[in-house]
C-alpha positions as CSV (number, residue, x, y, z in Angstrom):
1,M,-8.3,44.2,3.8
2,N,-7.1,40.6,3.4
3,T,-7.8,38.9,0.0
4,A,-7.9,35.1,-0.2
5,V,-5.7,33.8,-2.9
6,R,-7.2,30.7,-4.6
7,P,-4.9,28.9,-7.1
8,I,-6.2,28.2,-10.6
9,K,-7.5,24.7,-10.8
10,T,-5.5,22.2,-12.8
11,A,-7.0,20.1,-15.6
12,A,-7.0,17.1,-13.2
13,E,-8.8,19.0,-10.4
14,N,-11.5,20.3,-12.9
15,A,-12.0,16.8,-14.3
16,L,-12.4,15.4,-10.8
17,V,-15.2,17.9,-10.0
18,E,-16.9,17.1,-13.3
19,Q,-16.7,13.4,-12.7
20,F,-18.0,13.5,-9.2
21,T,-20.9,15.8,-10.2
22,A,-21.9,13.3,-12.9
23,A,-21.4,10.1,-10.9
24,K,-22.4,10.8,-7.3
25,A,-26.1,10.0,-7.9
26,R,-25.3,6.4,-9.1
27,L,-22.5,5.5,-6.7
28,P,-23.7,3.3,-3.8
29,G,-23.4,3.9,-0.1
30,N,-23.5,7.0,2.1
31,R,-23.8,10.1,-0.1
32,D,-23.2,12.5,2.8
33,A,-19.8,10.8,3.5
34,R,-19.0,11.1,-0.2
35,E,-19.9,14.8,-0.3
36,K,-17.8,15.5,2.8
37,A,-14.8,13.6,1.5
38,F,-15.0,15.3,-1.9
39,G,-15.0,18.7,-0.1
40,A,-11.4,18.1,0.7
41,V,-10.6,17.4,-2.9
42,V,-12.4,20.5,-4.1
43,E,-10.0,22.6,-2.1
44,G,-7.2,21.3,-4.4
45,L,-4.8,18.4,-4.7
46,P,-1.9,18.5,-2.3
47,H,1.4,20.1,-3.4
48,R,4.9,20.5,-2.2
49,R,4.0,23.1,0.3
50,V,1.8,20.6,2.2
51,E,4.4,18.9,4.5
52,E,3.0,15.3,4.1
53,W,3.2,15.7,0.3
54,K,6.4,17.7,0.2
55,Y,8.3,15.1,-1.9
56,T,5.3,13.9,-3.9
57,D,3.6,16.9,-5.4
58,L,0.4,15.2,-6.4
59,R,-1.0,18.5,-7.9
60,A,1.9,18.5,-10.4
61,L,2.3,14.7,-10.9
62,M,-1.4,14.1,-11.5
63,R,-1.6,15.7,-14.9
64,D,-5.1,14.4,-15.7
65,A,-7.9,12.5,-14.0
66,K,-9.0,9.4,-15.9
67,P,-12.8,8.7,-16.1
68,L,-14.3,6.2,-13.7
69,A,-13.9,2.6,-15.0
70,D,-17.0,0.9,-16.4
71,L,-17.9,-2.6,-15.4
72,P,-15.3,-4.8,-17.0
73,T,-16.3,-6.7,-20.2
74,D,-15.9,-10.5,-20.4
75,A,-12.8,-10.0,-22.5
76,Q,-11.3,-7.7,-19.8
77,V,-12.1,-10.2,-17.1
78,A,-10.4,-13.0,-19.1
79,A,-7.3,-10.7,-19.7
80,V,-7.1,-10.0,-15.9
81,D,-7.3,-13.8,-15.2
82,R,-4.4,-14.4,-17.7
83,K,-2.2,-11.7,-16.2
84,R,-2.6,-12.6,-12.5
85,V,0.7,-12.6,-10.6
86,L,1.8,-14.6,-7.5
87,T,0.0,-17.7,-8.8
88,S,2.6,-20.3,-7.7
89,F,1.4,-20.6,-4.1
90,D,-1.8,-22.1,-2.7
91,A,-4.3,-19.4,-1.6
92,S,-8.0,-18.5,-1.5
93,K,-8.5,-15.9,-4.3
94,I,-10.6,-12.7,-4.3
95,V,-10.1,-11.1,-7.7
96,F,-10.9,-7.6,-8.9
97,A,-10.9,-6.4,-12.5
98,N,-10.8,-2.6,-13.1
99,G,-11.9,-2.1,-9.5
100,S,-14.9,-4.5,-9.6
101,L,-15.1,-7.7,-7.6
102,I,-15.3,-10.7,-10.1
103,E,-17.1,-13.5,-8.3
104,S,-16.5,-15.9,-11.2
105,L,-12.7,-15.7,-10.6
106,S,-12.9,-15.6,-6.8
107,D,-13.3,-18.3,-4.1
108,L,-16.0,-16.6,-2.1
109,G,-18.0,-19.8,-1.9
110,K,-14.9,-21.9,-0.9
111,L,-13.4,-19.9,1.8
112,P,-12.0,-21.7,4.9
113,A,-14.2,-22.2,7.9
114,G,-14.5,-19.1,10.0
115,V,-13.8,-16.7,7.1
116,E,-16.6,-14.6,5.6
117,A,-16.4,-12.3,2.6
118,V,-19.0,-10.2,0.8
119,S,-18.6,-7.6,-1.9
120,L,-18.9,-4.0,-0.9
121,A,-21.6,-3.4,-3.5
122,K,-23.8,-6.2,-1.9
123,A,-23.0,-4.9,1.6
124,Y,-24.3,-1.4,0.6
125,A,-27.4,-2.9,-1.0
126,S,-28.2,-4.9,2.2
127,D,-26.9,-2.2,4.6
128,L,-24.6,-4.8,6.3
129,P,-23.8,-3.9,9.9
130,L,-20.1,-4.4,9.3
131,L,-20.1,-1.3,7.1
132,A,-20.3,0.8,10.3
133,R,-16.8,-0.3,11.2
134,F,-15.2,1.7,8.3
135,G,-13.1,4.4,9.8
136,E,-12.3,2.7,13.1
137,A,-8.6,2.7,12.2
138,E,-8.7,6.5,12.5
139,A,-6.7,7.3,9.4
140,P,-6.9,11.0,8.5
141,E,-10.1,11.5,6.4
142,D,-8.8,14.7,4.8
143,N,-5.8,12.9,3.4
144,A,-6.1,13.3,-0.4
145,A,-5.8,9.7,-1.3
146,I,-8.3,8.6,1.3
147,A,-10.7,11.4,0.4
148,L,-10.6,10.5,-3.3
149,N,-11.3,6.9,-2.5
150,T,-14.2,7.7,-0.2
151,A,-15.7,10.0,-2.8
152,F,-15.4,7.6,-5.8
153,V,-15.3,4.1,-4.5
154,S,-17.8,1.7,-6.1
155,D,-16.8,-1.8,-5.0
156,G,-14.5,-3.7,-2.7
157,V,-14.9,-6.5,-0.2
158,L,-15.6,-6.9,3.5
159,I,-13.8,-9.8,5.2
160,R,-14.4,-11.2,8.7
161,I,-12.1,-13.7,10.4
162,A,-14.1,-15.2,13.3
163,A,-12.7,-15.3,16.8
164,G,-10.3,-18.2,17.4
165,T,-10.0,-19.0,13.6
166,K,-6.5,-20.2,12.4
167,V,-6.7,-19.8,8.7
168,D,-4.4,-22.4,7.1
169,R,-4.4,-20.9,3.5
170,P,-3.5,-17.3,2.7
171,L,-6.2,-15.0,1.3
172,H,-5.1,-13.4,-2.0
173,L,-6.6,-10.1,-2.9
174,A,-5.7,-9.7,-6.6
175,F,-6.3,-6.3,-8.3
176,G,-6.0,-6.5,-12.1
177,Q,-6.3,-3.7,-14.7
178,D,-7.1,-4.1,-18.4
179,G,-7.9,-1.4,-21.0
180,E,-6.9,2.2,-21.5
181,G,-7.6,5.4,-19.8
182,H,-9.7,4.6,-16.7
183,A,-9.6,5.1,-12.9
184,S,-10.5,2.5,-10.4
185,Y,-11.3,2.9,-6.7
186,A,-11.6,-0.1,-4.4
187,R,-12.0,-0.3,-0.6
188,I,-11.3,-3.3,1.6
189,L,-12.3,-3.8,5.2
190,I,-10.7,-6.8,7.1
191,V,-11.9,-7.5,10.6
192,V,-9.8,-10.1,12.5
193,E,-11.4,-11.0,15.7
194,D,-9.8,-12.1,19.0
195,D,-7.3,-15.0,18.9
196,A,-7.5,-15.4,15.1
197,K,-4.5,-16.0,12.8
198,V,-4.4,-15.2,9.1
199,E,-2.0,-14.3,6.2
200,I,-3.3,-11.9,3.5
201,V,-1.6,-11.3,0.2
202,E,-2.4,-8.2,-1.9
203,S,-1.2,-7.9,-5.6
204,H,-1.7,-5.2,-8.1
205,F,-1.0,-5.8,-11.8
206,G,-2.1,-5.0,-15.4
207,E,-1.4,-3.0,-18.5
208,G,-2.5,0.2,-20.0
209,H,-2.7,3.9,-18.9
210,H,-4.8,4.0,-15.8
211,Q,-5.1,5.3,-12.3
212,T,-5.7,3.2,-9.2
213,N,-6.7,4.1,-5.7
214,S,-7.1,1.3,-3.1
215,Y,-7.8,1.6,0.6
216,V,-7.4,-1.4,2.9
217,E,-8.5,-1.0,6.5
218,L,-7.5,-3.8,9.0
219,L,-9.1,-4.0,12.4
220,A,-7.3,-6.6,14.6
221,G,-8.7,-7.8,17.9
222,D,-6.7,-9.0,20.9
223,R,-4.1,-11.8,20.6
224,T,-4.3,-11.9,16.8
225,D,-1.5,-13.0,14.5
226,I,-1.5,-11.4,11.1
227,N,0.9,-11.4,8.1
228,L,0.3,-8.9,5.2
229,I,2.2,-9.3,1.9
230,K,1.8,-6.8,-0.9
231,L,3.2,-6.7,-4.5
232,Q,2.7,-3.6,-6.6
233,A,3.6,-4.5,-10.2
234,E,1.3,-2.4,-12.2
235,S,1.9,-1.0,-15.7
236,L,4.7,1.6,-15.9
237,D,2.1,4.0,-17.3
238,T,0.0,3.9,-14.1
239,Q,-0.5,6.2,-11.2
240,H,-1.0,4.1,-8.0
241,L,-2.3,5.6,-4.7
242,A,-2.7,3.1,-1.9
243,T,-3.6,3.4,1.8
244,L,-3.2,0.8,4.5
245,A,-4.8,1.7,7.8
246,I,-4.4,-0.7,10.8
247,K,-5.7,-0.7,14.4
248,L,-4.1,-3.4,16.6
249,G,-5.6,-4.9,19.8
250,A,-3.7,-6.1,22.8
251,E,-1.0,-8.8,22.7
252,S,-1.2,-9.0,19.0
253,S,1.5,-9.7,16.4
254,L,1.7,-8.1,12.9
255,Q,4.2,-8.5,10.1
256,T,4.0,-6.7,6.8
257,V,6.2,-6.9,3.7
258,A,5.5,-4.7,0.7
259,V,7.3,-4.8,-2.7
260,A,6.9,-2.0,-5.2
261,R,8.3,-2.2,-8.7
262,G,5.6,-0.8,-11.0
263,S,3.9,2.5,-11.9
264,D,5.1,5.8,-13.1
265,V,4.0,7.5,-9.9
266,A,3.1,5.5,-6.8
267,R,2.5,6.3,-3.2
268,Q,1.9,3.7,-0.5
269,Q,0.8,5.2,2.8
270,V,0.5,3.2,6.0
271,F,-1.1,4.3,9.2
272,V,-0.8,2.0,12.3
273,K,-2.4,2.6,15.7
274,F,-1.4,0.5,18.7
275,E,-4.7,0.4,20.5
276,G,-3.9,-2.4,22.9
277,D,-1.1,-3.1,25.3
278,N,1.9,-5.4,24.6
279,T,1.5,-5.6,20.9
280,K,4.4,-6.2,18.4
281,A,4.5,-5.1,14.8
282,S,7.2,-5.5,12.1
283,L,6.6,-3.3,9.0
284,N,8.9,-3.7,6.0
285,G,9.2,-2.7,2.4
286,I,11.2,-2.7,-0.8
287,S,10.9,-0.3,-3.7
288,L,12.6,-0.8,-7.1
289,S,12.5,2.2,-9.4
290,G,14.1,2.9,-12.7
291,A,13.9,5.3,-15.6
292,R,11.9,8.4,-14.3
293,R,9.7,6.5,-11.8
294,H,8.6,8.1,-8.6
295,L,7.9,5.7,-5.7
296,D,6.8,7.0,-2.3
297,T,6.4,5.2,1.0
298,T,4.8,7.2,3.8
299,F,4.5,5.6,7.2
300,F,3.0,6.7,10.5
301,A,3.0,4.6,13.7
302,D,0.8,5.8,16.6
303,H,1.9,4.2,19.9
304,A,-1.1,4.9,22.1
305,S,-0.7,1.9,24.5
306,Y,1.7,0.4,27.1
307,G,4.6,-1.9,26.3
308,C,4.3,-2.1,22.5
309,E,7.1,-2.8,20.1
310,S,7.5,-1.7,16.4
311,R,10.2,-2.4,13.9
312,E,10.3,-0.7,10.5
313,L,12.8,-1.5,7.7
314,F,12.3,0.0,4.3
315,K,14.8,-0.4,1.5
316,S,14.9,1.2,-2.0
317,V,16.9,0.6,-5.1
318,L,17.1,3.3,-7.7
319,D,18.4,3.4,-11.3
320,G,18.1,5.9,-14.2
321,D,16.5,9.2,-13.2
322,S,14.1,7.7,-10.7
323,R,13.1,9.1,-7.4
324,S,12.4,7.3,-4.1
325,V,10.7,8.8,-1.1
326,F,10.5,7.5,2.4
327,Q,8.7,9.5,5.1
328,G,8.4,7.6,8.4
329,K,7.1,8.9,11.8
330,I,6.8,7.2,15.2
331,L,4.5,9.0,17.7
332,V,4.7,7.9,21.3
333,R,1.8,9.2,23.4
334,Q,2.1,10.1,27.1
335,N,0.5,7.0,28.3
336,A,2.5,4.7,26.0
337,Q,5.3,3.9,28.5
338,K,7.7,1.0,27.8
339,T,7.4,1.6,24.0
340,D,10.2,0.1,22.0
341,G,10.2,1.6,18.5
342,R,13.0,1.4,15.9
343,M,12.9,2.6,12.3
344,M,15.4,2.3,9.5
345,S,15.4,3.4,5.8
346,R,18.2,2.6,3.4
347,A,18.6,3.6,-0.3
348,L,20.9,2.0,-2.8
349,M,21.6,4.2,-5.8
350,L,22.8,2.5,-9.0
351,S,23.0,5.7,-11.1
352,E,24.0,9.3,-10.7
353,G,20.7,10.7,-11.9
354,S,18.6,9.1,-9.2
355,E,17.3,10.8,-6.1
356,A,16.4,9.4,-2.7
357,D,14.5,11.5,-0.1
358,L,14.6,10.0,3.4
359,K,12.7,11.6,6.3
360,P,12.5,9.6,9.5
361,E,10.9,11.3,12.6
362,L,10.3,10.6,16.2
363,E,7.7,12.5,18.4
364,I,7.8,11.3,22.0
365,Y,5.7,12.4,25.0
366,A,6.5,9.4,27.3
367,D,9.7,9.2,29.4
368,D,10.2,5.4,29.8
369,V,10.8,4.4,26.1
370,Q,13.5,3.1,23.8
371,C,13.2,4.7,20.3
372,A,15.6,5.2,17.5
373,H,15.6,6.0,13.8
374,G,18.2,6.0,11.0
375,A,18.7,6.5,7.3
376,T,21.5,5.6,4.9
377,C,22.0,6.4,1.2
378,G,24.8,5.3,-1.0
379,A,26.1,3.4,-4.0
380,L,27.3,-0.2,-4.4
381,D,30.6,-0.9,-2.8
382,E,33.3,-0.8,-5.5
383,D,35.5,-3.4,-3.7
384,H,32.6,-5.9,-3.6
385,L,32.0,-5.3,-7.3
386,F,35.7,-5.8,-8.1
387,Y,35.8,-9.0,-6.0
388,L,32.9,-10.6,-8.0
389,M,34.1,-9.3,-11.4
390,A,37.6,-10.6,-10.7
391,R,36.1,-14.1,-10.6
392,G,34.6,-13.9,-14.1
393,I,31.2,-12.5,-13.2
394,S,29.9,-9.7,-15.5
395,K,29.3,-6.3,-14.1
396,I,25.5,-6.6,-14.5
397,D,25.4,-10.0,-12.8
398,A,27.7,-8.7,-10.0
399,Q,25.4,-5.8,-9.4
400,A,22.4,-8.1,-9.4
401,I,24.1,-10.3,-6.7
402,L,24.8,-7.4,-4.5
403,V,21.3,-5.9,-4.9
404,E,19.7,-9.3,-4.2
405,A,21.7,-9.4,-0.9
406,F,20.6,-5.8,-0.1
407,V,16.9,-6.6,-0.5
408,G,17.1,-10.2,0.7
409,E,17.0,-9.1,4.3
410,V,13.4,-8.0,3.7
411,L,12.3,-10.9,1.5
412,D,13.6,-13.4,4.1
413,M,10.8,-12.2,6.4
414,V,8.2,-13.9,4.2
415,E,7.6,-17.3,5.8
416,D,5.8,-19.0,2.9
417,E,8.5,-20.4,0.7
418,G,6.4,-20.4,-2.5
419,L,5.5,-16.8,-2.0
420,K,9.0,-15.8,-1.1
421,D,10.3,-17.4,-4.3
422,A,7.6,-15.6,-6.4
423,L,8.7,-12.3,-4.9
424,A,12.3,-13.1,-5.6
425,V,11.5,-13.7,-9.2
426,V,9.9,-10.2,-9.4
427,T,13.0,-8.7,-7.9
428,N,15.3,-10.6,-10.2
429,S,13.3,-9.7,-13.3
430,W,13.6,-6.0,-12.4
431,L,17.3,-6.3,-12.0
432,M,17.6,-7.9,-15.4
433,A,15.3,-5.5,-17.2
434,R,16.3,-2.3,-15.4
435,D,13.2,-0.5,-16.7
């Protein structure tokens, strides 16, 4: 006789069940979808024996489950407005406070021609047809971060860029947190129609002990040109789970740059599907971790079409007893001939107590492809340090110069000079503080 062994639920797992039972009746949207998603959570949070979560044992790292955030007070909204980051460049703002869209701080009524945006709460209330497009990017629904978001999400925004629109100002999605001990869940759908061009900036910031879970789904039509920039600079007492799921049409161009320097535990997972032929994507990231921080980047590129090109470059800088994780996988399907995919991850370790886990993978079923992956891990070059210090530069400043050069390759991919300078300030402040 076989006996099923069921692990004892953790405090966080029990709290999630209680929260969902209490909140599901008042949460908007499709209740069946919520129940189905939560079924994956009831089975337990992923742990190190689950391959995709081997290096980020969420069951152990998520010690408790914060209660769902209430609607923010006026004081909290004002605090989020004061704390906003990346304010030095011109953009159309869409601002969230504790997971709720704040229209008074947003430019929903002043968006460029061809751009439409509506809050998720309003979309649910009016059963907006665009809601049916959630899930088209085909990210795995049973993924723990996605399942939690689907089960608990209460607000977000749906954005549509009309066909042929060339948006001349970036759209800035700003997610702020204020207050203690809450969890927020936000979901974003961005539909970029054929021949459109847009730059979208996403920032996460705030103070206090909280947990955030965001899910951004991008559906790009044919011949689109899209830039995505993300800054994760949340409180160092935060747990941050984020998903970016992308489906790309034919002959499109995509570039992403993500900078992570906040949170106690953070996981950014990216799923990209090349749905159309002859599409190019460049996906890049920087993580800066100190003390005992744990920053995870997990990436999956699904090449399902002919003649597509992908380039991935992810760099991490580690100090103290921090841990950085990079898991990257390129899948080339049988009909995806002429695929050109190259992935590189590099870790720079500034202390002996830090740990970097790098796991690049290729899975190829086509025979006419060019694919490669690589990973490097090491310390600063002592000769370079000596060269700078011999010219009167302090050791801290010399290290900062070398680290800036290391991450500069990624920051230089940001075309907007104001935005690039703002991200450089974030990097420099981390180097000086070494939190």
